[in-house]
C-alpha positions in Angstrom: -130.9 157.5 -2.9 -128.2 155.0 -3.4 -129.1 151.8 -5.4 -126.7 148.9 -4.8 -126.2 146.6 -7.6 -126.1 143.3 -5.7 -125.8 140.2 -8.2 -128.4 137.3 -7.4 -128.0 134.1 -7.2 -129.6 131.5 -9.5 -132.0 130.1 -7.0 -133.2 133.8 -6.2 -133.3 134.4 -10.0 -135.6 131.5 -10.3 -137.6 132.5 -7.6 -138.2 135.8 -8.8 -139.7 134.9 -12.3 -142.9 132.6 -11.4 -144.4 132.2 -15.2 -144.7 133.9 -18.4 -148.5 135.5 -19.4 -149.5 134.0 -22.7 -152.7 136.3 -23.6 -153.2 137.5 -26.8 -152.5 141.4 -25.8 -149.1 139.8 -24.0 -148.6 137.6 -27.5 -149.1 141.1 -29.4 -146.5 142.9 -27.5 -143.7 140.3 -28.4 -143.7 142.0 -32.0 -142.3 145.2 -30.0 -139.8 143.2 -28.2 -141.8 143.3 -24.9 -142.5 140.2 -22.6 -144.9 139.7 -19.7 -144.1 137.9 -16.7 -145.8 137.1 -13.3 -143.3 137.7 -10.6 -142.7 137.6 -7.2 -144.1 140.3 -5.0 -141.3 140.9 -3.0 -138.9 141.7 -6.0 -137.7 145.1 -7.4 -137.5 146.1 -10.6 -133.2 145.9 -10.4 -133.8 142.2 -9.2 -136.1 141.3 -12.0 -133.9 142.7 -14.5 -130.7 140.7 -13.4 -133.1 137.4 -13.0 -134.4 138.1 -16.7 -130.5 138.6 -18.1 -129.2 135.7 -16.2 -131.7 133.1 -17.1 -132.5 133.8 -20.9 -129.1 135.8 -21.4 -130.5 138.9 -23.2 -130.1 142.5 -22.5 -133.0 144.4 -20.7 -133.7 148.1 -21.8 -136.8 148.8 -19.3 -139.3 147.1 -16.9 -142.7 148.3 -16.1 -144.3 146.6 -13.1 -147.8 146.9 -11.6 -149.9 144.7 -8.9 -152.7 143.2 -9.8 -155.3 143.6 -7.1 -157.1 140.0 -6.3 -160.7 139.8 -7.4 -163.5 139.4 -5.0 -165.0 135.8 -5.5 -167.9 133.7 -3.7 -167.6 130.1 -3.7 -170.7 127.8 -1.7 -171.7 131.0 -0.2 -168.2 131.8 1.6 -166.7 135.2 0.4 -163.1 136.1 -0.2 -160.4 137.4 -2.4 -158.3 136.1 -4.8 -154.4 136.5 -4.3 -152.9 139.8 -5.2 -150.1 139.2 -8.2 -147.3 141.4 -9.6 -147.0 141.5 -13.3 -143.6 142.8 -15.1 -143.5 143.9 -18.7 -140.0 143.7 -19.9 -138.7 145.3 -23.0 -135.5 144.1 -24.4 -132.8 145.5 -26.5 -133.3 145.3 -30.4 -132.0 141.9 -31.8 -132.6 139.9 -28.3 -135.6 137.7 -28.2 -136.8 135.2 -25.6 -138.2 131.6 -27.1 -142.1 131.9 -27.8 -142.7 128.5 -26.2 -141.1 129.2 -22.9 -144.3 128.4 -21.1 -143.8 124.5 -21.9 -140.2 124.7 -21.1 -140.7 126.7 -18.0 -143.1 124.3 -16.7 -140.6 121.2 -17.6 -137.9 123.5 -15.5 -140.3 123.7 -12.3 -141.3 120.3 -12.5 -137.9 118.8 -12.3 -136.0 119.2 -9.0 
């Protein structure tokens, strides 16, 4: 299978990365140079790598992705499911870091048109 390394646009890069995950577990992973993001479900690992390198100007070593199934919930007697979410854990090359206050800056980037 041949993989095409087609460059993505800045607009596509920002649409791939939804938001960073700032849980206790993901914060502990940062000491091993790993960062967690919620990404678009239609994106693949190559696109995620290009988006991270384009936005944060860092070098990516490895990407692990998983699709988290939505939980079953009941609200006022009606039953439904939450949306499925795709999560990516990115391992950066030694010496590269992403700012830990990125969620605050991320919200500001997405609020300003």
